[in-house]
N, CA and C atoms as an extended XYZ file, in Angstrom:
468
Properties=species:S:1:pos:R:3:atomname:S:1:resname:S:1:resid:I:1 pbc="F F F"
N        -7.517        7.888       29.978 N   UNK     1
C        -7.426        7.985       28.535 CA  UNK     1
C        -7.685        6.617       27.933 C   UNK     1
N        -8.545        6.554       26.926 N   UNK     2
C        -8.905        5.291       26.296 CA  UNK     2
C        -7.904        4.843       25.246 C   UNK     2
N        -8.144        3.674       24.734 N   UNK     3
C        -7.291        3.070       23.720 CA  UNK     3
C        -7.498        3.712       22.354 C   UNK     3
N        -6.423        3.738       21.574 N   UNK     4
C        -6.535        4.173       20.185 CA  UNK     4
C        -6.833        2.954       19.320 C   UNK     4
N        -7.538        3.178       18.209 N   UNK     5
C        -8.001        2.091       17.350 CA  UNK     5
C        -7.630        2.374       15.901 C   UNK     5
N        -7.195        1.344       15.222 N   UNK     6
C        -7.092        1.354       13.765 CA  UNK     6
C        -8.265        0.512       13.285 C   UNK     6
N        -9.186        1.109       12.548 N   UNK     7
C       -10.393        0.422       12.093 CA  UNK     7
C       -10.205       -0.041       10.654 C   UNK     7
N        -9.861       -1.309       10.485 N   UNK     8
C        -9.603       -1.895        9.172 CA  UNK     8
C       -10.884       -2.476        8.593 C   UNK     8
N       -11.016       -2.406        7.290 N   UNK     9
C       -12.157       -3.015        6.630 CA  UNK     9
C       -12.311       -2.479        5.229 C   UNK     9
N       -12.932       -3.269        4.366 N   UNK    10
C       -13.138       -2.814        2.986 CA  UNK    10
C       -14.159       -1.685        2.929 C   UNK    10
N       -13.979       -0.807        1.940 N   UNK    11
C       -14.915        0.309        1.759 CA  UNK    11
C       -15.130        0.572        0.268 C   UNK    11
N       -15.441       -0.505       -0.449 N   UNK    12
C       -15.597       -0.443       -1.898 CA  UNK    12
C       -17.056       -0.399       -2.349 C   UNK    12
N       -17.983       -0.496       -1.422 N   UNK    13
C       -19.406       -0.434       -1.764 CA  UNK    13
C       -20.139        0.338       -0.669 C   UNK    13
N       -21.350        0.730       -0.959 N   UNK    14
C       -22.159        1.445        0.041 CA  UNK    14
C       -22.362        0.592        1.290 C   UNK    14
N       -22.594       -0.708        1.111 N   UNK    15
C       -22.790       -1.598        2.258 CA  UNK    15
C       -21.533       -1.669        3.119 C   UNK    15
N       -20.375       -1.760        2.498 N   UNK    16
C       -19.130       -1.826        3.259 CA  UNK    16
C       -18.881       -0.523        4.013 C   UNK    16
N       -19.140        0.597        3.372 N   UNK    17
C       -18.983        1.901        4.041 CA  UNK    17
C       -19.948        2.000        5.218 C   UNK    17
N       -21.175        1.536        5.031 N   UNK    18
C       -22.169        1.532        6.110 CA  UNK    18
C       -21.665        0.694        7.292 C   UNK    18
N       -21.048       -0.434        7.011 N   UNK    19
C       -20.530       -1.300        8.078 CA  UNK    19
C       -19.370       -0.645        8.816 C   UNK    19
N       -18.479        0.016        8.084 N   UNK    20
C       -17.369        0.729        8.738 CA  UNK    20
C       -17.931        1.791        9.671 C   UNK    20
N       -18.898        2.553        9.198 N   UNK    21
C       -19.497        3.618       10.019 CA  UNK    21
C       -20.217        3.047       11.239 C   UNK    21
N       -20.882        1.907       11.081 N   UNK    22
C       -21.576        1.260       12.199 CA  UNK    22
C       -20.578        0.865       13.282 C   UNK    22
N       -19.479        0.234       12.880 N   UNK    23
C       -18.457       -0.180       13.851 CA  UNK    23
C       -17.827        1.055       14.492 C   UNK    23
N       -17.540        2.059       13.712 N   UNK    24
C       -16.970        3.301       14.251 CA  UNK    24
C       -17.913        3.907       15.296 C   UNK    24
N       -19.194        3.955       14.983 N   UNK    25
C       -20.209        4.501       15.898 CA  UNK    25
C       -20.227        3.731       17.222 C   UNK    25
N       -20.181        2.410       17.145 N   UNK    26
C       -20.177        1.586       18.362 CA  UNK    26
C       -18.908        1.811       19.178 C   UNK    26
N       -17.769        1.891       18.509 N   UNK    27
C       -16.509        2.119       19.215 CA  UNK    27
C       -16.491        3.478       19.906 C   UNK    27
N       -17.085        4.476       19.292 N   UNK    28
C       -17.129        5.817       19.890 CA  UNK    28
C       -17.947        5.837       21.174 C   UNK    28
N       -18.869        4.897       21.332 N   UNK    29
C       -19.676        4.801       22.554 CA  UNK    29
C       -18.936        4.065       23.672 C   UNK    29
N       -17.840        3.396       23.354 N   UNK    30
C       -17.136        2.546       24.309 CA  UNK    30
C       -16.238        3.392       25.219 C   UNK    30
N       -16.405        3.240       26.526 N   UNK    31
C       -15.640        4.045       27.480 CA  UNK    31
C       -14.163        3.662       27.547 C   UNK    31
N       -13.778        2.499       26.994 N   UNK    32
C       -12.365        2.103       27.006 CA  UNK    32
C       -11.652        2.481       25.702 C   UNK    32
N       -12.353        3.204       24.834 N   UNK    33
C       -11.805        3.684       23.561 CA  UNK    33
C       -11.787        5.211       23.578 C   UNK    33
N       -10.698        5.789       23.103 N   UNK    34
C       -10.628        7.236       22.932 CA  UNK    34
C       -11.294        7.562       21.598 C   UNK    34
N       -12.486        8.114       21.634 N   UNK    35
C       -13.272        8.344       20.420 CA  UNK    35
C       -12.587        9.297       19.438 C   UNK    35
N       -11.633       10.082       19.912 N   UNK    36
C       -10.904       10.998       19.039 CA  UNK    36
C        -9.685       10.335       18.400 C   UNK    36
N        -9.386        9.100       18.828 N   UNK    37
C        -8.203        8.409       18.295 CA  UNK    37
C        -8.606        7.091       17.605 C   UNK    37
N        -9.624        7.178       16.767 N   UNK    38
C       -10.027        6.055       15.920 CA  UNK    38
C        -9.606        6.417       14.499 C   UNK    38
N        -8.626        5.691       13.988 N   UNK    39
C        -8.139        5.940       12.632 CA  UNK    39
C        -8.939        5.089       11.653 C   UNK    39
N        -9.594        5.751       10.706 N   UNK    40
C       -10.397        5.079        9.693 CA  UNK    40
C        -9.723        5.323        8.341 C   UNK    40
N        -9.092        4.294        7.763 N   UNK    41
C        -8.337        4.490        6.521 CA  UNK    41
C        -9.119        5.155        5.393 C   UNK    41
N       -10.397        4.854        5.241 N   UNK    42
C       -11.142        5.448        4.124 CA  UNK    42
C       -11.281        6.968        4.273 C   UNK    42
N       -11.064        7.481        5.471 N   UNK    43
C       -11.119        8.929        5.695 CA  UNK    43
C        -9.754        9.583        5.533 C   UNK    43
N        -8.746        8.783        5.248 N   UNK    44
C        -7.365        9.279        5.160 CA  UNK    44
C        -6.698        8.739        3.901 C   UNK    44
N        -7.193        9.161        2.755 N   UNK    45
C        -6.749        8.601        1.474 CA  UNK    45
C        -5.722        9.448        0.733 C   UNK    45
N        -5.012       10.322        1.410 N   UNK    46
C        -3.939       11.107        0.790 CA  UNK    46
C        -4.467       11.848       -0.435 C   UNK    46
N        -5.467       12.679       -0.192 N   UNK    47
C        -6.192       13.367       -1.253 CA  UNK    47
C        -5.381       14.424       -2.006 C   UNK    47
N        -4.178       14.725       -1.551 N   UNK    48
C        -3.375       15.732       -2.247 CA  UNK    48
C        -2.772       15.192       -3.532 C   UNK    48
N        -2.842       13.889       -3.735 N   UNK    49
C        -2.317       13.268       -4.963 CA  UNK    49
C        -3.439       12.534       -5.684 C   UNK    49
N        -3.281       12.335       -6.991 N   UNK    50
C        -4.289       11.655       -7.787 CA  UNK    50
C        -4.450       10.211       -7.323 C   UNK    50
N        -5.694        9.822       -7.062 N   UNK    51
C        -5.988        8.464       -6.608 CA  UNK    51
C        -5.415        7.444       -7.587 C   UNK    51
N        -4.659        6.497       -7.048 N   UNK    52
C        -4.059        5.446       -7.862 CA  UNK    52
C        -2.658        5.761       -8.342 C   UNK    52
N        -2.249        7.026       -8.292 N   UNK    53
C        -0.900        7.382       -8.745 CA  UNK    53
C         0.139        6.784       -7.800 C   UNK    53
N         1.373        6.725       -8.257 N   UNK    54
C         2.440        6.169       -7.430 CA  UNK    54
C         2.566        6.937       -6.112 C   UNK    54
N         2.532        8.260       -6.192 N   UNK    55
C         2.643        9.085       -4.985 CA  UNK    55
C         1.495        8.811       -4.027 C   UNK    55
N         0.286        8.648       -4.569 N   UNK    56
C        -0.879        8.331       -3.753 CA  UNK    56
C        -0.694        6.972       -3.081 C   UNK    56
N        -0.263        5.957       -3.845 N   UNK    57
C        -0.047        4.615       -3.304 CA  UNK    57
C         0.934        4.644       -2.134 C   UNK    57
N         2.060        5.330       -2.328 N   UNK    58
C         3.078        5.419       -1.279 CA  UNK    58
C         2.513        6.146       -0.062 C   UNK    58
N         1.829        7.255       -0.292 N   UNK    59
C         1.273        8.032        0.813 CA  UNK    59
C         0.259        7.259        1.628 C   UNK    59
N        -0.680        6.568        0.951 N   UNK    60
C        -1.697        5.787        1.650 CA  UNK    60
C        -1.048        4.631        2.401 C   UNK    60
N        -0.172        3.898        1.740 N   UNK    61
C         0.476        2.748        2.370 CA  UNK    61
C         1.253        3.165        3.615 C   UNK    61
N         2.090        4.182        3.478 N   UNK    62
C         2.919        4.605        4.616 CA  UNK    62
C         2.084        5.142        5.767 C   UNK    62
N         1.040        5.895        5.463 N   UNK    63
C         0.158        6.409        6.518 CA  UNK    63
C        -0.540        5.265        7.238 C   UNK    63
N        -1.092        4.333        6.472 N   UNK    64
C        -1.815        3.216        7.080 CA  UNK    64
C        -0.890        2.367        7.946 C   UNK    64
N         0.288        2.036        7.452 N   UNK    65
C         1.215        1.200        8.232 CA  UNK    65
C         1.667        1.937        9.496 C   UNK    65
N         1.938        3.220        9.384 N   UNK    66
C         2.334        4.007       10.567 CA  UNK    66
C         1.214        4.012       11.603 C   UNK    66
N        -0.029        4.201       11.143 N   UNK    67
C        -1.159        4.220       12.074 CA  UNK    67
C        -1.420        2.840       12.679 C   UNK    67
N        -1.207        1.784       11.895 N   UNK    68
C        -1.326        0.421       12.430 CA  UNK    68
C        -0.366        0.225       13.593 C   UNK    68
N         0.860        0.668       13.425 N   UNK    69
C         1.892        0.488       14.462 CA  UNK    69
C         1.612        1.321       15.699 C   UNK    69
N         0.976        2.479       15.525 N   UNK    70
C         0.691        3.368       16.649 CA  UNK    70
C        -0.534        2.953       17.451 C   UNK    70
N        -1.442        2.221       16.833 N   UNK    71
C        -2.720        1.896       17.477 CA  UNK    71
C        -2.543        0.943       18.653 C   UNK    71
N        -3.389        1.109       19.652 N   UNK    72
C        -3.410        0.167       20.780 CA  UNK    72
C        -4.102       -1.124       20.394 C   UNK    72
N        -5.054       -1.039       19.468 N   UNK    73
C        -5.799       -2.215       19.010 CA  UNK    73
C        -6.238       -1.992       17.566 C   UNK    73
N        -6.319       -3.092       16.831 N   UNK    74
C        -6.871       -3.063       15.482 CA  UNK    74
C        -8.220       -3.778       15.524 C   UNK    74
N        -9.240       -3.105       15.043 N   UNK    75
C       -10.566       -3.695       14.891 CA  UNK    75
C       -10.747       -3.880       13.389 C   UNK    75
N       -10.963       -5.129       12.960 N   UNK    76
C       -10.993       -5.442       11.536 CA  UNK    76
C       -12.318       -6.080       11.131 C   UNK    76
N       -12.947       -5.498       10.119 N   UNK    77
C       -14.192       -6.024        9.573 CA  UNK    77
C       -13.835       -7.028        8.478 C   UNK    77
N       -14.288       -8.264        8.650 N   UNK    78
C       -13.912       -9.334        7.729 CA  UNK    78
C       -14.813       -9.461        6.516 C   UNK    78
N       -16.062       -9.104        6.612 N   UNK    79
C       -16.995       -9.328        5.511 CA  UNK    79
C       -16.504       -8.664        4.231 C   UNK    79
N       -16.553       -9.385        3.166 N   UNK    80
C       -16.187       -8.843        1.859 CA  UNK    80
C       -17.167       -9.364        0.828 C   UNK    80
N       -17.046      -10.629        0.465 N   UNK    81
C       -18.016      -11.257       -0.427 CA  UNK    81
C       -18.287      -12.655        0.091 C   UNK    81
N       -19.339      -13.255       -0.411 N   UNK    82
C       -19.618      -14.646       -0.068 CA  UNK    82
C       -19.426      -15.483       -1.315 C   UNK    82
N       -18.740      -16.575       -1.156 N   UNK    83
C       -18.526      -17.519       -2.246 CA  UNK    83
C       -19.053      -18.853       -1.736 C   UNK    83
N       -20.301      -19.157       -2.040 N   UNK    84
C       -20.910      -20.344       -1.458 CA  UNK    84
C       -21.087      -20.102        0.026 C   UNK    84
N       -20.527      -20.965        0.835 N   UNK    85
C       -20.619      -20.861        2.293 CA  UNK    85
C       -19.451      -20.093        2.898 C   UNK    85
N       -18.398      -19.841        2.121 N   UNK    86
C       -17.185      -19.248        2.681 CA  UNK    86
C       -17.242      -17.725        2.667 C   UNK    86
N       -16.728      -17.129        3.727 N   UNK    87
C       -16.559      -15.686        3.780 CA  UNK    87
C       -15.158      -15.402        3.235 C   UNK    87
N       -15.073      -14.552        2.239 N   UNK    88
C       -13.790      -14.176        1.659 CA  UNK    88
C       -13.471      -12.772        2.168 C   UNK    88
N       -12.370      -12.622        2.851 N   UNK    89
C       -12.003      -11.334        3.430 CA  UNK    89
C       -11.218      -10.489        2.436 C   UNK    89
N       -11.336       -9.191        2.567 N   UNK    90
C       -10.612       -8.237        1.741 CA  UNK    90
C        -9.110       -8.409        1.950 C   UNK    90
N        -8.319       -8.543        0.873 N   UNK    91
C        -6.866       -8.747        1.022 CA  UNK    91
C        -6.175       -7.628        1.799 C   UNK    91
N        -6.602       -6.388        1.607 N   UNK    92
C        -5.989       -5.284        2.347 CA  UNK    92
C        -6.242       -5.408        3.843 C   UNK    92
N        -7.451       -5.802        4.207 N   UNK    93
C        -7.784       -5.989        5.617 CA  UNK    93
C        -6.980       -7.135        6.213 C   UNK    93
N        -6.831       -8.208        5.464 N   UNK    94
C        -6.036       -9.347        5.943 CA  UNK    94
C        -4.586       -8.921        6.142 C   UNK    94
N        -4.042       -8.114        5.228 N   UNK    95
C        -2.682       -7.583        5.388 CA  UNK    95
C        -2.579       -6.773        6.676 C   UNK    95
N        -3.589       -5.938        6.931 N   UNK    96
C        -3.569       -5.098        8.135 CA  UNK    96
C        -3.631       -5.958        9.402 C   UNK    96
N        -4.410       -7.011        9.375 N   UNK    97
C        -4.484       -7.925       10.522 CA  UNK    97
C        -3.115       -8.569       10.762 C   UNK    97
N        -2.495       -9.061        9.694 N   UNK    98
C        -1.175       -9.683        9.821 CA  UNK    98
C        -0.121       -8.719       10.312 C   UNK    98
N        -0.158       -7.490        9.814 N   UNK    99
C         0.802       -6.474       10.253 CA  UNK    99
C         0.608       -6.166       11.731 C   UNK    99
N        -0.629       -6.022       12.150 N   UNK   100
C        -0.919       -5.748       13.564 CA  UNK   100
C        -0.448       -6.899       14.436 C   UNK   100
N        -0.761       -8.123       14.034 N   UNK   101
C        -0.368       -9.292       14.815 CA  UNK   101
C         1.147       -9.371       14.935 C   UNK   101
N         1.844       -9.194       13.834 N   UNK   102
C         3.312       -9.264       13.844 CA  UNK   102
C         3.908       -8.156       14.709 C   UNK   102
N         3.242       -7.022       14.760 N   UNK   103
C         3.722       -5.895       15.565 CA  UNK   103
C         3.337       -6.032       17.045 C   UNK   103
N         2.540       -7.053       17.356 N   UNK   104
C         2.145       -7.281       18.742 CA  UNK   104
C         0.883       -6.543       19.159 C   UNK   104
N         0.162       -5.986       18.207 N   UNK   105
C        -1.080       -5.291       18.532 CA  UNK   105
C        -2.229       -6.295       18.611 C   UNK   105
N        -3.079       -6.195       19.613 N   UNK   106
C        -4.251       -7.069       19.668 CA  UNK   106
C        -5.206       -6.751       18.517 C   UNK   106
N        -5.899       -7.785       18.072 N   UNK   107
C        -6.822       -7.658       16.947 CA  UNK   107
C        -8.202       -8.149       17.373 C   UNK   107
N        -9.209       -7.319       17.135 N   UNK   108
C       -10.603       -7.718       17.331 CA  UNK   108
C       -11.221       -7.858       15.947 C   UNK   108
N       -11.809       -9.006       15.680 N   UNK   109
C       -12.420       -9.272       14.383 CA  UNK   109
C       -13.927       -9.057       14.451 C   UNK   109
N       -14.473       -8.494       13.376 N   UNK   110
C       -15.895       -8.226       13.276 CA  UNK   110
C       -16.411       -8.878       11.991 C   UNK   110
N       -17.446       -9.689       12.138 N   UNK   111
C       -18.065      -10.347       10.990 CA  UNK   111
C       -19.566      -10.105       11.095 C   UNK   111
N       -20.131       -9.391       10.149 N   UNK   112
C       -21.523       -8.962       10.274 CA  UNK   112
C       -22.527      -10.099       10.215 C   UNK   112
N       -22.232      -11.167        9.499 N   UNK   113
C       -23.189      -12.268        9.537 CA  UNK   113
C       -22.935      -13.086       10.800 C   UNK   113
N       -23.798      -14.047       11.073 N   UNK   114
C       -23.652      -14.809       12.309 CA  UNK   114
C       -22.849      -16.089       12.131 C   UNK   114
N       -22.187      -16.221       10.987 N   UNK   115
C       -21.337      -17.383       10.753 CA  UNK   115
C       -20.144      -17.355       11.699 C   UNK   115
N       -19.696      -18.537       12.075 N   UNK   116
C       -18.472      -18.601       12.866 CA  UNK   116
C       -17.336      -19.200       12.031 C   UNK   116
N       -17.512      -19.217       10.706 N   UNK   117
C       -16.476      -19.731        9.814 CA  UNK   117
C       -15.435      -18.650        9.591 C   UNK   117
N       -14.180      -19.061        9.701 N   UNK   118
C       -13.095      -18.104        9.580 CA  UNK   118
C       -11.826      -18.842        9.158 C   UNK   118
N       -10.979      -18.171        8.435 N   UNK   119
C        -9.709      -18.737        8.020 CA  UNK   119
C        -8.858      -19.050        9.251 C   UNK   119
N        -8.130      -20.144        9.204 N   UNK   120
C        -7.303      -20.585       10.336 CA  UNK   120
C        -6.358      -19.491       10.834 C   UNK   120
N        -5.661      -18.830        9.930 N   UNK   121
C        -4.683      -17.818       10.336 CA  UNK   121
C        -5.362      -16.642       11.041 C   UNK   121
N        -6.550      -16.282       10.592 N   UNK   122
C        -7.288      -15.206       11.261 CA  UNK   122
C        -7.834      -15.684       12.600 C   UNK   122
N        -8.279      -16.923       12.647 N   UNK   123
C        -8.824      -17.477       13.889 CA  UNK   123
C        -7.764      -17.525       14.986 C   UNK   123
N        -6.531      -17.734       14.631 N   UNK   124
C        -5.463      -17.830       15.627 CA  UNK   124
C        -4.843      -16.472       15.953 C   UNK   124
N        -5.146      -15.447       15.194 N   UNK   125
C        -4.471      -14.165       15.400 CA  UNK   125
C        -5.303      -13.130       16.148 C   UNK   125
N        -6.536      -13.451       16.486 N   UNK   126
C        -7.373      -12.440       17.129 CA  UNK   126
C        -7.444      -12.644       18.650 C   UNK   126
N        -7.816      -11.567       19.321 N   UNK   127
C        -8.027      -11.635       20.764 CA  UNK   127
C        -9.494      -11.425       21.125 C   UNK   127
N       -10.290      -10.985       20.163 N   UNK   128
C       -11.734      -10.829       20.385 CA  UNK   128
C       -12.431      -11.017       19.047 C   UNK   128
N       -13.658      -11.569       19.099 N   UNK   129
C       -14.425      -11.828       17.879 CA  UNK   129
C       -15.870      -11.423       18.116 C   UNK   129
N       -16.386      -10.630       17.209 N   UNK   130
C       -17.773      -10.169       17.278 CA  UNK   130
C       -18.441      -10.532       15.962 C   UNK   130
N       -19.604      -11.179       16.041 N   UNK   131
C       -20.344      -11.491       14.823 CA  UNK   131
C       -21.838      -11.425       15.087 C   UNK   131
N       -22.587      -11.285       13.983 N   UNK   132
C       -24.043      -11.239       14.111 CA  UNK   132
C       -24.497      -10.212       15.135 C   UNK   132
N       -25.358      -10.641       16.021 N   UNK   133
C       -25.912       -9.754       17.053 CA  UNK   133
C       -24.875       -9.269       18.063 C   UNK   133
N       -23.781      -10.022       18.246 N   UNK   134
C       -22.784       -9.623       19.250 CA  UNK   134
C       -21.990       -8.385       18.836 C   UNK   134
N       -22.158       -7.911       17.595 N   UNK   135
C       -21.455       -6.704       17.164 CA  UNK   135
C       -21.828       -5.516       18.056 C   UNK   135
N       -23.042       -5.500       18.547 N   UNK   136
C       -23.465       -4.399       19.429 CA  UNK   136
C       -22.596       -4.322       20.685 C   UNK   136
N       -21.951       -5.445       21.053 N   UNK   137
C       -21.101       -5.481       22.247 CA  UNK   137
C       -19.820       -4.663       22.083 C   UNK   137
N       -19.514       -4.227       20.859 N   UNK   138
C       -18.360       -3.346       20.666 CA  UNK   138
C       -18.497       -2.070       21.485 C   UNK   138
N       -19.714       -1.658       21.779 N   UNK   139
C       -19.960       -0.432       22.542 CA  UNK   139
C       -19.644       -0.587       24.023 C   UNK   139
N       -19.598       -1.827       24.521 N   UNK   140
C       -19.403       -2.041       25.960 CA  UNK   140
C       -18.227       -2.957       26.298 C   UNK   140
N       -17.624       -3.583       25.313 N   UNK   141
C       -16.513       -4.507       25.548 CA  UNK   141
C       -15.352       -3.777       26.236 C   UNK   141
N       -14.693       -4.430       27.173 N   UNK   142
C       -13.565       -3.811       27.865 CA  UNK   142
C       -12.272       -4.064       27.088 C   UNK   142
N       -11.883       -3.090       26.289 N   UNK   143
C       -10.672       -3.206       25.484 CA  UNK   143
C        -9.399       -3.065       26.315 C   UNK   143
N        -9.522       -2.817       27.611 N   UNK   144
C        -8.358       -2.805       28.494 CA  UNK   144
C        -7.954       -4.217       28.915 C   UNK   144
N        -8.851       -5.171       28.785 N   UNK   145
C        -8.598       -6.528       29.263 CA  UNK   145
C        -8.390       -7.528       28.136 C   UNK   145
N        -7.881       -7.080       27.021 N   UNK   146
C        -7.667       -7.983       25.886 CA  UNK   146
C        -6.652       -9.055       26.245 C   UNK   146
N        -7.069      -10.288       26.133 N   UNK   147
C        -6.185      -11.417       26.396 CA  UNK   147
C        -6.439      -12.464       25.322 C   UNK   147
N        -5.404      -13.201       24.936 N   UNK   148
C        -5.665      -14.306       24.006 CA  UNK   148
C        -6.658      -15.274       24.639 C   UNK   148
N        -7.583      -15.743       23.834 N   UNK   149
C        -8.607      -16.659       24.325 CA  UNK   149
C        -8.684      -17.885       23.425 C   UNK   149
N        -9.167      -18.968       23.987 N   UNK   150
C        -9.426      -20.160       23.186 CA  UNK   150
C       -10.574      -19.839       22.251 C   UNK   150
N       -10.428      -20.205       21.001 N   UNK   151
C       -11.463      -19.950       20.029 CA  UNK   151
C       -11.972      -21.254       19.455 C   UNK   151
N       -13.276      -21.431       19.455 N   UNK   152
C       -13.850      -22.631       18.859 CA  UNK   152
C       -14.527      -22.313       17.533 C   UNK   152
N       -14.032      -21.284       16.849 N   UNK   153
C       -14.555      -20.921       15.538 CA  UNK   153
C       -14.291      -22.054       14.545 C   UNK   153
N       -15.144      -22.182       13.564 N   UNK   154
C       -14.965      -23.191       12.518 CA  UNK   154
C       -13.954      -22.642       11.519 C   UNK   154
N       -12.819      -23.311       11.385 N   UNK   155
C       -11.774      -22.829       10.494 CA  UNK   155
C       -11.817      -23.533        9.148 C   UNK   155
N       -11.364      -22.826        8.135 N   UNK   156
C       -11.254      -23.410        6.805 CA  UNK   156
C        -9.943      -22.994        6.195 C   UNK   156
């Protein structure tokens, strides 16, 4: 049986949704991932309540946090916007990374551009990093052997 995944990432634009689907597709090809146990928050938005309502907020938050705690690994897409040379990550995704780290869940970071610039706290909290062309390696990476590694990413 493969690992379960919580797939964190922004989904506020067509490009962001395309990136979430790309990562999901690659993870489904990975033999160390259970393709039926990939939780994608944008597919679980508590549709029984009006979007943005208090009940909706509580439902989405509680579901996401529960799924974060249950997951064997969190895969988080960092790309959000570019401000000059800096990559600015989605605040919700950063919260999910912090929650996973505090709960002891390994975190794999995904950055679609080939930059190795990353915030210090994110650079120290991940166990795997995929960027640029290496994103394709999500399909073959051994998620059973996640270990903290030395990272020489450029921090800001």
